[in-house]
Phi, psi and omega in degrees: 000136180231153179274132180234134182276179187285001180267028178304127182286129179246126182293142175285353177285342179288147175302149183304320181296328176292318178297320179296319178298314180301316180298323181288321188264351185287113175284171181296326177208141182208166175252142183216145180281331180057083173293127184263107182297329181303335183269359179294142182275150174228162177248131181237124181275136175287131180289339182275310186244358179066017176292145175274123180245147181266143175208176177243162176298328177296317177299321178295314179300321182282349182071033182289165175250132176245165178249140176297133182286349180257304186257351177080006179297138175286133179239112180277124177266115185230139173240080191304319183253008177078008182298315182298315181299319178298317180292322177298319178298319178297316179297317179300317179297320178295319177298318178298319177297319178298315178300318179297317182295316182287332175292328179299328179264006174088021179254145178246131176263131176240132181267000000 
């Protein structure tokens, strides 16, 4: 848990109603768990043997290469136009808003 001040940056990509909610519920100082979307798991199918392989959104954002756990084929994780990274940022912002909202009513989210 880390302390974050009231100057939390809110992306202008969020719908106006979400930004308004954040402004209404944001206290001057609060504690937050910060669920990290980058660590969420994804499944990537091997093109050679169709095996399901595990990776994280962070690995996808970084464009890392993983190996198939069955046949050993290299699988390049690529986000050619940056779309995935932008969407991950939107999801992270939404998760942060959810954490703020539930903390306002006294509930703690644990990842």
